[in-house]
C-alpha positions in Angstrom: -22.9 -31.8 -9.2 -19.9 -29.4 -9.4 -19.2 -27.5 -5.8 -18.5 -24.0 -5.8 -15.3 -24.2 -4.9 -14.4 -26.4 -7.9 -16.5 -23.6 -10.1 -14.0 -21.1 -9.0 -10.8 -23.3 -9.6 -12.2 -24.1 -12.8 -12.5 -20.3 -13.5 -8.8 -19.9 -12.1 -7.8 -22.2 -14.7 -9.6 -20.9 -17.9 -8.1 -17.5 -16.6 -4.5 -19.1 -17.1 -4.0 -18.7 -13.0 -4.5 -14.8 -13.3 -6.5 -13.1 -10.7 -10.0 -12.3 -11.4 -10.5 -8.8 -13.1 -12.0 -6.2 -10.4 -13.3 -2.9 -11.8 -12.0 -0.8 -9.6 -8.4 -2.3 -9.6 -8.7 -2.2 -13.4 -9.7 1.5 -13.0 -6.9 2.3 -10.6 -4.6 0.5 -13.3 -5.9 2.1 -16.2 -5.6 5.6 -14.4 -1.9 4.7 -13.4 -1.0 3.9 -17.0 -2.7 7.0 -18.4 -0.5 9.1 -15.8 2.8 7.3 -16.9 1.9 7.7 -20.4 1.4 11.5 -19.9 4.6 12.1 -17.8 6.9 9.7 -19.8 7.3 7.2 -16.9 8.0 3.6 -17.5 6.9 0.8 -15.8 10.3 -0.5 -14.7 10.8 3.0 -13.1 7.5 2.2 -10.9 8.4 -1.5 -10.0 11.9 -0.5 -9.0 10.9 2.5 -7.0 8.1 0.1 -5.4 10.7 -2.7 -4.5 13.0 0.2 -2.9 9.7 1.4 -1.0 9.3 -2.1 0.5 13.1 -2.0 1.6 12.4 1.3 3.2 9.6 -0.5 5.2 12.0 -3.0 6.8 14.7 -0.4 7.2 13.8 3.2 7.6 17.5 4.2 7.3 17.1 3.4 3.3 14.6 6.2 3.1 17.4 8.6 1.5 18.3 6.0 -1.0 14.5 5.9 -1.8 14.3 9.6 -2.3 17.3 9.4 -4.4 16.0 6.5 -6.5 12.9 8.2 -7.0 14.7 11.6 -7.9 17.0 9.7 -10.3 14.0 7.9 -12.1 12.5 11.1 -12.6 9.3 10.5 -10.2 9.7 13.0 -7.7 12.0 16.3 -6.9 13.9 17.0 -3.7 11.3 19.7 -2.7 9.0 18.5 -0.1 10.9 15.1 0.4 12.6 15.0 3.9 15.0 12.6 4.1 15.4 12.1 7.8 11.5 11.6 8.0 9.9 8.9 5.7 6.5 9.8 4.0 4.9 6.7 4.2 2.0 7.8 1.8 4.6 8.3 -1.0 6.0 4.9 -0.2 2.6 3.2 -0.1 1.7 5.0 -3.2 4.8 3.4 -5.2 4.6 0.1 -3.8 0.9 -0.1 -4.4 1.6 1.2 -8.1 4.2 -1.2 -8.6 1.7 -4.2 -7.3 -0.6 -3.0 -9.9 1.9 -3.3 -12.7 3.2 -6.4 -11.5 0.5 -8.3 -10.8 -2.6 -7.3 -12.9 
């Protein structure tokens, strides 16, 4: 008899090592891709900014670089973003969006 763990491993192998699709994750990714198409934003831009956001989490002094990168990539405007005070919701959104595009 095949154990539950072995069944899970066989399932992962059948999917080529990719994670099992979660309907909520799939919807979030579809919504993200739709928004990207509407605004003409590339996945590379989102991934670049997500990586910059990860760097900000380890060193707050990099936040102005994060803002400049977001503006340069057309993902933000200077209005409403304070270079002296990191907006962790914006950072988290970019990191999460990048992970969606990279992993799923």
